[in-house]
C-alpha positions as CSV (number, residue, x, y, z in Angstrom):
1,X,120.5,69.8,-77.2
2,X,116.9,71.1,-77.8
3,X,114.7,70.8,-80.0
4,X,112.0,70.7,-79.0
5,X,122.0,77.9,-70.5
6,X,129.5,94.7,-54.5
7,X,126.5,95.3,-56.0
8,X,125.8,97.9,-58.6
9,X,122.0,99.5,-58.1
10,X,121.5,101.5,-61.3
11,X,118.4,103.7,-61.4
12,X,117.1,104.3,-65.1
13,X,114.4,106.3,-66.6
14,X,113.0,104.1,-69.5
15,X,111.8,106.3,-72.9
16,X,108.9,105.8,-74.1
17,X,108.5,105.5,-78.2
18,X,105.3,106.3,-79.6
19,X,104.0,103.4,-81.4
20,X,104.7,103.5,-85.1
21,X,107.3,106.0,-84.1
22,X,111.0,105.2,-86.3
23,X,113.0,107.3,-83.8
24,X,114.4,104.0,-82.3
25,X,116.8,102.3,-84.2
26,X,116.7,98.5,-84.7
27,X,119.5,96.4,-83.6
28,X,120.9,99.2,-81.2
29,X,121.7,97.8,-77.5
30,X,119.8,99.6,-75.0
31,X,121.3,102.8,-73.3
32,X,118.8,102.4,-70.3
33,X,122.4,101.1,-68.4
34,X,125.5,103.5,-68.5
35,X,122.7,79.9,-69.7
36,X,119.5,78.3,-72.6
37,X,123.0,79.3,-72.2
38,X,125.8,76.7,-71.6
39,X,128.8,78.6,-70.8
40,X,127.2,81.9,-70.7
41,X,127.6,85.1,-68.9
42,X,124.9,87.7,-67.0
43,X,124.0,90.2,-70.2
44,X,124.2,93.5,-69.4
45,X,120.7,94.3,-68.0
46,X,118.4,95.3,-71.4
47,X,121.1,95.3,-73.4
48,X,119.5,93.5,-76.4
49,X,116.0,95.0,-76.0
50,X,114.5,92.7,-78.9
51,X,115.0,89.6,-77.0
52,X,111.5,87.8,-75.7
53,X,110.8,84.9,-73.6
54,X,107.5,82.9,-74.7
55,X,106.7,81.3,-71.6
56,X,103.4,78.4,-71.5
57,X,101.7,77.8,-68.3
58,X,104.0,80.5,-66.7
59,X,107.4,78.3,-67.3
60,X,110.3,79.2,-70.0
61,X,109.3,77.5,-73.4
62,X,111.0,79.4,-76.1
63,X,113.0,82.4,-76.9
64,X,112.3,85.0,-79.8
65,X,113.1,88.5,-81.0
66,X,110.8,91.6,-81.6
67,X,111.1,92.6,-85.3
68,X,108.2,94.8,-85.4
69,X,105.9,96.2,-83.1
70,X,103.3,93.5,-82.7
71,X,105.3,90.4,-84.4
72,X,108.1,88.3,-82.9
73,X,110.4,85.6,-84.6
74,X,110.8,82.6,-83.3
75,X,111.5,78.6,-84.3
76,X,108.8,76.6,-85.8
77,X,109.6,73.6,-83.6
78,X,108.2,75.9,-80.6
79,X,104.8,76.3,-81.7
80,X,104.1,72.9,-84.0
81,X,103.4,71.0,-81.1
82,X,102.1,73.0,-78.7
83,X,99.0,75.4,-78.2
84,X,100.2,79.0,-78.6
85,X,96.7,80.2,-76.3
86,X,98.8,78.7,-73.5
87,X,101.7,81.0,-74.2
88,X,103.0,84.3,-72.7
89,X,105.3,86.7,-74.7
90,X,107.1,89.3,-71.7
91,X,109.1,92.2,-74.0
92,X,111.4,94.0,-71.8
93,X,112.9,91.4,-69.6
94,X,115.9,90.8,-67.9
95,X,115.2,89.1,-64.8
96,X,113.1,86.5,-64.7
97,X,111.2,87.0,-61.6
98,X,111.5,90.6,-62.1
99,X,108.6,92.0,-64.2
100,X,107.7,95.3,-62.5
101,X,108.5,97.0,-66.1
102,X,108.0,94.0,-68.2
103,X,105.4,94.1,-70.8
104,X,103.2,91.1,-71.4
105,X,101.3,90.1,-74.5
106,X,99.3,86.8,-75.5
107,X,99.7,85.3,-78.6
108,X,96.6,86.2,-81.2
109,X,98.3,83.8,-84.2
110,X,101.2,82.1,-85.3
111,X,102.5,81.2,-88.9
112,X,104.9,78.2,-89.5
113,X,106.6,77.9,-92.3
114,X,104.4,75.8,-94.7
115,X,108.0,73.5,-95.8
116,X,108.6,72.9,-91.7
117,X,109.2,69.3,-91.3
118,X,111.0,67.7,-88.0
119,X,112.5,64.2,-87.4
120,X,113.7,62.6,-84.5
121,X,117.1,64.4,-84.7
122,X,116.5,68.0,-86.6
123,X,113.8,70.5,-87.7
124,X,113.9,71.9,-91.3
125,X,112.7,75.2,-92.3
126,X,112.4,75.6,-88.4
127,X,110.9,79.6,-88.4
128,X,107.9,80.9,-87.1
129,X,106.3,84.4,-86.7
130,X,103.8,84.9,-83.8
131,X,101.5,87.8,-84.1
132,X,100.8,89.6,-80.2
133,X,97.7,90.6,-79.1
134,X,98.1,94.2,-79.2
135,X,101.3,96.0,-80.4
136,X,104.2,96.8,-77.6
137,X,105.3,100.5,-76.8
138,X,108.7,101.1,-78.0
139,X,111.3,102.3,-75.2
140,X,114.9,101.9,-74.1
141,X,114.1,98.5,-72.9
142,X,112.3,97.2,-75.7
143,X,113.0,97.8,-79.7
144,X,113.7,95.4,-82.8
145,X,116.4,93.8,-84.3
146,X,117.9,94.3,-87.6
147,X,116.9,91.4,-90.3
148,X,120.0,91.0,-92.4
149,X,120.3,91.6,-96.6
150,X,118.6,88.2,-98.8
151,X,121.3,85.8,-99.0
152,X,123.6,87.5,-96.4
153,X,126.6,85.0,-95.2
154,X,127.8,85.4,-91.9
155,X,130.7,82.7,-92.4
156,X,133.4,83.1,-89.8
157,X,132.0,85.8,-88.1
158,X,131.9,85.9,-84.2
159,X,128.4,85.8,-83.4
160,X,126.2,85.9,-79.8
161,X,123.1,84.0,-78.4
162,X,120.9,85.4,-75.9
163,X,118.3,83.3,-73.7
164,X,116.9,82.0,-70.4
165,X,117.2,78.6,-70.9
166,X,119.0,75.7,-69.2
167,X,122.5,76.6,-68.3
168,X,123.2,72.6,-68.4
169,X,121.9,69.8,-69.9
170,X,119.7,68.6,-66.5
171,X,119.8,72.0,-64.9
172,X,116.9,74.5,-64.7
173,X,116.5,77.5,-66.5
174,X,118.7,80.6,-65.9
175,X,117.1,83.6,-63.9
176,X,118.5,86.1,-65.9
177,X,119.4,86.8,-69.2
178,X,122.6,85.3,-70.3
179,X,124.5,85.2,-73.3
180,X,127.8,83.5,-75.1
181,X,129.8,84.0,-78.1
182,X,130.1,81.1,-80.7
183,X,132.0,81.2,-84.1
184,X,129.9,80.8,-87.0
185,X,131.3,78.0,-88.7
186,X,131.7,78.2,-92.9
187,X,129.4,75.6,-94.6
188,X,132.3,73.0,-95.5
189,X,133.1,72.8,-91.9
190,X,129.8,72.4,-90.9
191,X,128.7,69.7,-93.5
192,X,132.3,68.1,-92.3
193,X,130.7,67.3,-89.1
194,X,129.2,64.3,-87.5
195,X,126.0,66.3,-87.8
196,X,126.5,66.5,-91.9
197,X,123.5,63.8,-92.8
198,X,120.8,66.1,-91.4
199,X,122.0,69.2,-92.8
200,X,120.4,71.7,-94.9
201,X,121.8,74.8,-97.2
202,X,119.1,76.6,-94.9
203,X,120.7,75.7,-91.4
204,X,124.3,76.9,-90.2
205,X,126.3,76.0,-87.5
206,X,127.8,78.0,-84.8
207,X,130.3,76.2,-81.9
208,X,132.6,77.6,-79.0
209,X,134.1,75.6,-76.6
210,X,131.7,74.8,-74.0
211,X,129.3,77.1,-75.0
212,X,125.7,76.7,-76.7
213,X,122.3,77.0,-76.5
214,X,120.0,74.4,-74.3
215,X,116.7,73.6,-73.8
216,X,114.6,76.8,-73.4
217,X,116.7,78.8,-76.0
218,X,115.1,77.8,-78.7
219,X,113.6,80.6,-81.5
220,X,116.2,82.7,-79.5
221,X,118.5,85.1,-81.7
222,X,121.7,84.4,-83.0
223,X,123.5,88.1,-83.6
224,X,126.5,89.4,-85.3
225,X,127.3,92.9,-84.2
226,X,127.6,95.2,-87.5
227,X,130.9,97.7,-87.7
228,X,128.2,100.7,-87.5
229,X,127.3,99.0,-83.6
230,X,124.2,97.8,-84.5
231,X,123.1,93.9,-84.1
232,X,121.4,91.8,-87.1
233,X,119.7,88.7,-86.4
234,X,121.3,85.8,-88.4
235,X,120.2,82.7,-87.1
236,X,117.3,81.1,-85.2
237,X,118.4,78.6,-82.4
238,X,116.9,75.8,-83.8
239,X,118.1,71.9,-82.9
240,X,121.3,69.8,-81.6
241,X,122.7,67.0,-80.2
242,X,123.2,67.5,-76.2
243,X,124.3,70.9,-75.1
244,X,127.7,72.2,-75.5
245,X,128.9,68.6,-76.5
246,X,132.6,69.0,-78.6
247,X,131.4,66.5,-80.9
248,X,128.4,68.6,-82.6
249,X,127.9,72.4,-83.1
250,X,124.4,74.0,-82.6
251,X,122.5,73.8,-85.7
252,X,120.3,77.6,-86.3
253,X,118.1,78.8,-89.2
254,X,119.7,81.0,-91.7
255,X,117.7,83.8,-91.5
256,X,119.1,85.4,-94.5
257,X,117.3,83.0,-96.6
258,X,113.2,83.6,-95.1
259,X,113.5,87.4,-95.6
260,X,110.4,87.8,-98.2
261,X,108.9,84.8,-96.0
262,X,109.3,87.5,-93.0
263,X,108.6,90.4,-94.6
264,X,105.2,88.8,-96.1
265,X,103.8,88.1,-92.5
266,X,105.0,91.1,-91.2
267,X,104.1,94.0,-93.0
268,X,101.3,95.5,-91.1
269,X,103.7,95.9,-87.9
270,X,105.6,99.3,-87.5
271,X,109.5,98.9,-87.1
272,X,112.3,100.8,-85.6
273,X,114.1,102.5,-88.2
274,X,117.2,100.7,-89.8
275,X,119.7,104.0,-90.1
């Protein structure tokens, strides 16, 4: 999978929100416009304005989600064996090679969970926070994602994954942001899969026939749309076997298990309002 996928022209004016302002709301799809995703379809441009691309040596490396004006939530394995100084974070991105209004940041620091471990199959406590070299400006195309409540369960919910990763196991990264809907499996169903011996309580499974994350989507957000119309980040794309293999669901880090840890390592950042 991935440890380690007539032309309408719309002109929109992006509204800038001052740094530190609470005028923006976390998890709100952008109003700027009225496949590592396999089996996905193109996302509406900037409809997931917290989603970031992390490139390494100018190539797609991992995904992530903006949680404050200076912190990105991603997967630990995206940084464990790679030098973050060779990486760049792209914010407000939709099409990979169209970067006119994209904000770019280098990474000044990365904190990987202290209990991160890895085997040839899976990563455990696969979560990291990257600190940007300087804060970003919130605007219609750049805002923060909402985090779940501690211990919150998303079993049997429909979730959305987004990313620029490969559209098949041997394919190239996508040139545009893709999205796909998956079903979050109950823990007991996840434990009954062929991945059972590799799973831990801090992991969750999601599956839909012919749809999955793939190389390049690691670290990206697994999202649920709440009744009030805001997205919450339920999971982080972590690991799996193959891409969209019907025998194996994709595995994600449960974000709700790490809220205290996340807050402790991102307390100096400004967030969008959660109401």
